[in-house]
C-alpha positions in Angstrom: 4.2 2.8 -7.6 4.0 -0.6 -9.1 1.0 -1.6 -10.8 0.1 -3.1 -14.5 -0.4 -1.0 -17.5 -3.7 -2.9 -19.0 -4.8 0.1 -21.6 -3.0 0.2 -25.0 -0.8 2.5 -25.7 -1.5 4.4 -28.8 -1.2 7.9 -30.2 -4.6 9.3 -29.8 -4.4 12.5 -27.2 -7.3 10.8 -24.6 -4.7 7.4 -24.6 -1.6 9.4 -24.1 -2.9 11.8 -21.4 -4.2 8.6 -19.9 -1.2 6.8 -20.3 0.9 9.5 -18.6 -1.1 10.2 -15.6 -1.7 6.7 -14.8 0.6 6.0 -11.7 -0.5 9.6 -9.9 -4.5 8.0 -10.7 -3.6 4.8 -9.1 -1.7 6.2 -6.4 -4.8 8.3 -5.3 -7.0 5.6 -5.7 -5.0 3.2 -3.5 -4.6 5.4 -1.1 -8.3 6.5 -0.9 -9.2 2.6 -0.9 -5.8 0.5 0.7 -6.7 -1.8 -2.4 -4.9 -2.4 -5.4 -7.4 -4.4 -6.6 -10.1 -2.1 -6.1 -7.7 0.9 -7.5 -7.7 -1.0 -10.7 -11.3 -1.2 -11.1 -11.3 2.4 -10.5 -8.9 3.0 -12.9 -11.0 0.8 -15.6 -14.0 3.0 -14.8 -12.2 6.5 -15.2 -10.6 5.2 -18.7 -14.3 4.5 -19.8 -15.6 7.6 -18.9 -12.4 9.3 -19.7 -12.4 7.7 -23.5 -15.8 9.5 -23.8 -15.2 13.0 -23.3 -14.8 15.6 -25.6 -10.9 16.7 -25.0 -11.9 20.5 -26.5 -13.7 21.4 -23.6 -11.0 19.8 -21.2 -8.6 22.8 -19.8 -6.6 21.1 -17.7 -6.4 17.3 -18.6 -4.6 16.0 -15.3 -7.1 18.2 -13.0 -9.9 16.6 -15.0 -8.7 12.5 -14.6 -8.1 13.2 -11.0 -11.1 14.7 -10.7 -12.7 11.6 -12.6 -10.7 8.9 -10.2 -11.9 10.7 -7.2 -15.2 10.8 -8.0 -15.3 6.7 -8.7 -13.0 6.3 -5.7 -15.6 8.1 -3.2 -18.2 6.0 -4.7 -16.4 2.3 -4.1 -15.0 3.7 -0.7 -18.6 4.3 0.5 -19.4 0.6 -1.0 -16.3 -0.8 0.7 -17.3 1.0 4.1 -20.7 -1.1 4.0 -18.3 -4.1 3.8 -16.0 -4.0 6.2 -18.3 -3.6 8.7 -19.4 -7.3 8.2 -15.6 -8.2 7.9 -14.3 -10.9 9.9 -11.5 -9.8 12.1 -9.2 -7.1 12.0 -9.3 -5.7 8.3 -5.8 -4.3 6.9 -5.2 -2.7 3.9 -4.0 -4.8 0.5 0.1 -4.9 0.7 1.1 -3.1 -2.4 4.6 -4.2 -3.8 6.6 -0.8 -4.2 9.8 0.2 -6.6 12.9 1.8 -5.1 11.9 5.3 -5.9 9.1 5.0 -3.5 11.0 4.5 -0.9 13.6 7.2 -1.7 10.4 9.6 -1.7 10.2 9.4 2.3 6.7 11.4 2.8 5.2 9.6 0.0 6.6 6.1 1.2 4.8 7.3 4.8 1.9 8.2 3.0 1.2 4.2 1.7 2.6 2.7 4.9 0.3 0.2 6.5 0.3 2.6 9.5 -0.7 5.4 8.0 -3.2 3.9 5.5 -4.9 2.1 8.8 -4.9 5.8 10.1 -7.1 7.4 7.2 -9.2 4.2 7.7 -10.8 6.6 10.7 -11.6 9.4 8.6 -14.9 10.3 6.8 -14.6 9.5 2.7 -14.8 13.0 2.0 -12.4 13.8 4.4 -10.1 11.3 3.3 -10.0 12.4 -0.4 -9.2 15.9 0.5 -6.5 14.6 2.9 -5.0 12.7 0.2 -5.2 15.3 -2.4 -3.9 18.4 -0.2 -1.5 16.6 1.9 -0.2 13.7 -0.4 -0.1 15.5 -4.0 -0.8 19.3 -2.4 -3.1 20.1 -4.9 -4.8 23.1 -5.3 -8.5 23.7 -3.1 -10.1 24.9 -6.0 -8.9 21.8 -8.0 -9.9 19.6 -4.9 -13.4 21.1 -4.4 -14.0 20.2 -8.1 -12.8 16.8 -7.5 -15.3 15.8 -4.6 -18.0 18.6 -5.3 -17.4 20.9 -2.3 -16.8 24.8 -2.5 -13.0 25.9 -1.9 -14.0 27.2 1.6 -15.7 23.9 2.6 -12.6 21.8 1.4 -10.2 24.3 3.3 -12.5 23.4 6.8 -12.7 19.7 5.9 -8.8 19.9 5.1 -8.1 21.4 8.2 -10.0 19.0 10.5 -8.9 15.6 8.4 -5.2 17.2 9.3 -6.0 17.7 12.8 -7.4 14.1 13.0 -4.6 12.3 11.2 -1.8 14.2 13.2 -3.3 12.8 16.6 -3.2 9.5 15.0 -0.6 9.0 12.8 2.7 7.4 13.3 4.9 8.8 15.5 7.7 10.0 12.7 9.3 9.1 9.3 11.6 6.1 9.7 14.4 5.5 7.0 14.5 2.5 4.9 18.1 1.8 6.5 16.3 2.1 9.9 13.5 -0.2 8.8 16.1 -3.0 6.8 18.0 -3.2 9.9 15.3 -4.1 12.3 13.5 -6.5 9.7 17.1 -8.0 9.3 17.0 -8.7 13.1 13.4 -9.7 13.2 14.3 -12.5 10.5 17.5 -13.8 12.4 15.4 -14.4 15.3 12.3 -16.1 13.7 14.9 -18.0 12.1 17.0 -19.0 15.0 13.5 -19.2 17.2 15.2 -16.9 19.8 12.4 -15.6 22.1 15.1 -13.5 23.7 16.2 -12.1 20.4 12.2 -11.4 19.6 12.0 -9.1 23.0 15.8 -7.0 22.1 13.5 -5.7 19.1 10.2 -5.4 20.1 9.0 -2.2 21.3 7.3 -2.6 25.1 3.9 -0.9 23.3 4.0 -3.1 20.3 0.7 -4.3 18.2 0.1 -7.4 16.2 -2.6 -7.6 13.7 -3.4 -10.1 11.8 -6.0 -10.3 8.6 -6.9 -13.4 7.4 -10.6 -12.4 5.9 -12.5 -15.5 7.9 -10.5 -17.3 5.2 -6.7 -18.4 6.5 -6.4 -18.4 10.5 -5.1 -14.8 11.9 -5.8 -13.3 15.3 -9.5 -11.4 15.5 -8.2 -9.0 17.6 -5.1 -6.8 17.9 -2.6 -8.3 20.1 -0.6 -5.9 22.1 2.5 -5.5 24.1 6.0 -7.2 23.8 5.8 -10.5 25.6 2.3 -11.4 24.4 3.4 -10.8 20.7 6.9 -12.2 21.6 5.1 -15.4 22.3 2.8 -15.8 19.8 5.6 -15.3 17.2 7.3 -17.6 18.8 4.2 -20.2 18.9 4.0 -19.8 15.0 7.8 -20.4 14.6 6.8 -24.4 14.4 4.8 -24.3 11.1 7.5 -22.0 9.3 9.7 -25.1 8.9 9.1 -25.9 5.8 8.6 -22.1 4.7 10.7 -19.5 2.4 11.1 -16.1 4.1 12.0 -13.5 1.6 12.7 -9.6 1.9 10.6 -7.4 0.0 9.4 -3.8 -0.4 5.9 -3.6 0.4 3.9 0.1 0.6 7.1 2.1 0.4 9.0 0.0 2.9 10.9 -3.5 3.6 8.7 -6.2 4.6 8.7 -10.2 4.4 7.2 -12.5 2.3 6.2 -16.1 3.7 5.8 -18.7 1.3 5.0 -22.4 0.9 5.6 -24.2 -2.1 6.3 -21.3 -3.9 2.9 -19.7 -3.1 2.5 -16.2 -0.9 1.0 -17.4 2.4 1.5 -14.2 4.4 3.2 -10.5 3.7 4.5 -9.1 7.4 4.9 -5.3 7.0 6.3 -3.8 10.0 6.3 -0.5 11.7 10.0 1.1 13.3 10.1 3.7 15.7 13.5 4.9 17.2 14.9 1.3 16.1 12.4 -0.7 17.6 9.4 -2.8 16.2 6.0 -0.9 17.3 3.8 -2.2 14.5 3.4 -5.9 12.9 1.0 -6.3 10.3 0.4 -9.8 8.6 -1.9 -10.1 5.6 -3.0 -13.6 5.1 -6.3 -12.8 3.2 -5.7 -14.9 0.0 -8.1 -12.2 -1.8 -5.3 -9.6 -1.0 -2.2 -11.6 -1.4 -3.8 -12.4 -5.8 -2.3 -9.0 -6.9 1.2 -9.3 -5.3 1.5 -13.2 -6.3 1.0 -12.1 -9.9 3.5 -9.9 -9.8 6.2 -11.4 -7.7 5.5 -14.0 -10.5 6.2 -11.8 -13.4 9.2 -10.7 -11.7 11.1 -13.9 -10.4 
């Protein structure tokens, strides 16, 4: 995953263990929360608690760190749930820049995709924690039980329930990055030319467009469904892109588009592909959800 490393590297065992497992801990927190900023906060809290632990009492440092991170993420997830109840319009996960090695790990890329994170939003907090730890990171039931303060038998039941819940709602299948890139290139050409026919050719009949402006930026407040309606919506917005720059980027393990005005990120457009057609478009415009990406892209440019 792509994230900053704010903790000073050192030679003491506590720091070495934290740095060694930081990518894992960040990914666990992000998949539980759908927010890079909140995941970073969880890691700060994890570090503060870890720094005060007597390492002589710790049998498995990785498991101990995962346990702290999971508990902190669960606390924050419950708080965020209350905030989302009053959120203006559709809530979408915070887009996260991901490195090429994430896309190469097809299962990990699928687990952090926008479509999958939206499915995880439909789980209860403990179900989400158990699903992420078991299905994504293949942790044992005993280890998960310690992280969520449940018995191993209870964790098995929760995992079974969460797996069935996700299976009924998850994206249709794992899509190759090449297939996504081809569809994204076709989408960008259609946007560049303003050709409504070309847009319709690459949109699935049941395509869904979701926008997240957070009540700060203009965005559709409800899902727009169907190829005709989505194509008209996109065509109507093309005029506003005359002075914008569109660039490809890898977000949440899949190719996406960044729309910039005067160098500042205005929108991140992630897409979902099934059978070569676009089935989902996720437009994140809420500035609070783009600040982390703005900083990262500024550092890499």
